[in-house]
C-alpha positions, -999 to +999 in steps of 0.1 A: +299-629-430+298-635-393+279-616-366+307-611-341+291-586-317+256-577-307+246-548-285+212-539-271+207-501-271+180-490-247+198-464-226+228-441-228+247-465-206+242-491-233+257-467-259+288-462-237+293-499-231+290-506-268+315-478-276+341-491-252+337-527-260+338-523-298+368-500-296+388-525-275+377-554-298+389-536-330+421-525-313+430-562-306+424-568-343+447-538-353+418-525-374+427-494-395+392-478-394+386-479-357+378-442-353+353-442-382+334-473-370+333-458-334+319-426-349+293-447-369+284-466-337+278-434-318+257-418-345+235-449-351+231-458-314+223-422-305+196-421-332+181-453-317+176-434-285+164-402-301+139-416-325+129-450-313+123-470-281+158-486-287+171-513-309+203-533-316+237-527-330+255-556-347+292-558-358+298-580-388+331-594-401+344-610-432+381-618-432+397-585-421+368-563-432+339-551-410+304-537-412+282-521-386+244-524-386+216-507-367+182-524-363+150-510-348+113-514-350+104-478-345+082-456-367+106-456-396+121-427-415+094-407-431+115-388-456+147-408-463+161-385-490+159-355-466+174-374-438+206-379-458+210-342-465+234-321-445+218-302-416+184-320-418+171-331-384+138-336-366+153-337-331+161-309-308+198-301-301+210-320-332+232-307-361+217-331-385+251-342-398+253-379-387+238-398-416+252-373-441+287-377-429+284-415-428+271-416-464+298-393-477+331-411-470+356-429-492+359-463-476+324-475-465+291-479-482+258-471-465+224-487-472+191-480-455+159-499-455+130-483-437+092-488-436+066-465-421+032-480-431+033-515-418+025-527-383+061-538-378+076-506-390+113-500-385+147-493-400+179-512-408+210-491-415+241-510-429+275-494-431+299-518-447+335-516-457+341-515-495+355-547-509+334-571-489+324-601-512+287-603-515+284-631-541+276-656-514+263-644-480+253-665-450+239-653-417+225-672-387+204-660-358+205-683-328+177-696-307+167-668-283+202-653-290+220-683-274+255-690-287+248-726-297+225-737-325+224-764-351+224-742-383+255-746-405+271-735-437+303-748-453+318-743-488+343-766-506+354-751-539+323-747-560+302-768-536+281-753-508+266-771-478+236-756-460+214-771-433+198-772-399+203-798-372+172-808-351+171-792-316+192-765-300+221-761-277+255-777-273+246-811-288+230-795-319+261-773-324+284-804-320+264-823-346+266-793-370+304-791-366+307-829-373+285-826-404+306-798-418+338-819-412+321-849-428+313-828-459+349-815-462+363-850-458+339-870-478+321-850-505+336-856-539+312-849-567+277-837-573+269-868-593+275-888-561+254-865-539+227-892-531+254-916-519+269-888-498+236-882-480+232-920-475+267-922-460+259-891-438+228-909-426+248-939-414+275-916-399+249-896-378+233-928-365+266-945-357+279-916-337+246-908-320+244-873-336+213-852-343+194-856-375+194-828-400+178-812-430+204-803-456+211-790-491+242-790-513+246-766-541+271-766-570+278-732-586+295-731-620+295-697-637+259-685-635+244-720-632+235-735-598+223-771-592+209-778-558+200-812-541+184-813-507+168-834-481+142-822-457+122-791-449+142-763-466+130-734-487+146-719-518+135-685-531+144-678-567+141-642-580+123-639-613+118-603-625+103-584-596+090-614-576+104-644-558+091-679-563+094-707-538+109-741-543+109-766-514+126-798-503+103-823-485+121-857-486+127-868-451+155-860-426+191-872-428+198-893-397+163-908-397+147-923-428+145-908-463+140-923-497+151-897-523+168-863-526+152-835-546+172-816-572+166-781-587+186-763-614+188-726-618+205-702-642+210-668-627+212-635-646+231-605-634+221-594-599+195-622-596+194-638-562+189-673-550+179-675-513+179-705-489+161-703-456+158-726-426+130-727-401+117-696-383+107-677-415+070-681-425+064-687-462+037-661-467+055-633-449+088-641-465+072-641-500+055-607-494+086-592-479+109-603-507+086-590-533+084-556-515+122-554-514+126-566-550+163-566-561+175-531-550+194-542-519+227-560-516+226-596-503+240-586-469+213-559-465+185-583-477+198-609-452+197-585-423+162-572-431+149-608-433+165-618-400+152-586-383+117-583-396+108-619-404+126-642-379+107-659-352+121-654-317+111-690-309+136-707-332+170-703-347+172-697-384+197-691-412+197-675-446+221-682-475+220-659-505+237-664-539+238-634-562+251-634-598+275-604-600 
């Protein structure tokens, strides 16, 4: 999915701006559930002002389907089951119907992750249109919320390219675009993946493009084979914990000797997660273990970006789930 809109909600004026902007945006797309998503936006953004010091609203899109997400680092929801009941509220002048009405509709799913006991407490609420494909999910968060970064994802049939160009800004983005095109034009077979990285190395140098860390995955049925170059992390879910595998063999566009290969066989609802920079190993491991496997890949991705991402770097997350 792509994050197509981001709104900072700190004041009532921010709520009004988000309402008008998102309504106009969805009208241009002739979207059929405009009224419902605007209702969701108003409920979630109003809750951000009622119960927290403010937060963010993101609009997500996959093809012609949309999702809306609210993110905050407030005190969390103490009693989540009660909060979803009709008429429950802890705020004055509230009917307590918002979350209940959102949760009980025919066309959208709602997921909530909240934590109340950690120093970085907070809540993520995801309202996503039914039918969104969650088998493979990729999100990126740009450096200091700029539009340009060097993270990239591209699929070609059963092959998936994932990586991060060095640096930030327009040149990094240009390099990422060129790498994706090179992959689409040149990649033929996983058995020739080492030659592909060697050819990419020459291409980047010849065209004075940025170097990159990169991985290519091939997915056949429930089996995934991954080859990568450079500092990328893979998290594989085993039972209720996630184990870390890493690539550490140089950077494409500079000098590297070998590529590292890992093979995985996923069982139902098991997840395989790639992360680029900006996510610390210790915090990611603890957070993933706490979340276990109860959340969809989209929700898991949002929680990781929100609670674990460094504001000092861009980062991306790619999740495979066996469905």
